[in-house]
N, C-alpha and C positions, 0 to 999 in steps of 0.2 A: 183883681180879686184874684185867690189863692184857685188853681183848678183840682179838685180831685179826683180820683181811680183807681183802678186798680189794678196792680204790677203782683206778674209770677217770676218769682225767680224757684229753681228750682236748684239742689247740693244731691254730691254724691257720695255717700260714707264707706271710701275703700277701704280703709280695715272690716268694717262688716261689726264692729265689735259694738254693740249695745248700749252699752256706757258710756260710750264716747257720744253720741248719735244721746244720749238722755244730756250729757253737762251741756252740750252743744243748747237743745234748749231752753236750757235749767241759767244758760247765759244770754241768749239773745231775751229773756224774761225781764232780766235784770238792764238791761243796753239799751235799747229800744222801749220808748220810749212815745207818744203822743202820735201812735197808730195802732190801728188794730187788724191783729195779723192772724190771718188762717196758716198750722200748721199742720200740715199730714202728709207721715212716713205707710213708707210701704219698702218694707226689707230695706239695700240701703238704700234708697231713692227716699229724699227729702223732699219738698213744695211747698214754697211758702208763698203764702198772698198777702199783697200790704195795699190796707185800704189808708185813704184817708191822700192828707194834700203834698202835693208830685215832692216839693223840695224838700219834703222831711222821707221820702223815700226814697229819693239822690241819697240822703243822710243815713239811710235805717242799710239800705244796702249795701253801704261800705264797710258798717258796720259790721254785717254779717258773711259780710267773705270773705274778714279778717277774726274772726270765731274759726268759719267753716274751715280755711288752712293751717288755725291753730287747733279744731278737733276734732276734721274730717280728714286727715290727711297720709 
């Protein structure tokens, strides 16, 4: 049986460019499936909460980190 849960991951938009944040969030919508996400943007800080099976959370976190490196650096 799969265990579900909640995982919170934080990102920081070092450039401060709002367009990069929007592109990051749009790509999250396209790339991460089968999980419920809650995203909160507060200035340069981005907080993403993942809900769902743990194995899918680990896969999603890897994708999120790749996207963050692409858009938020």
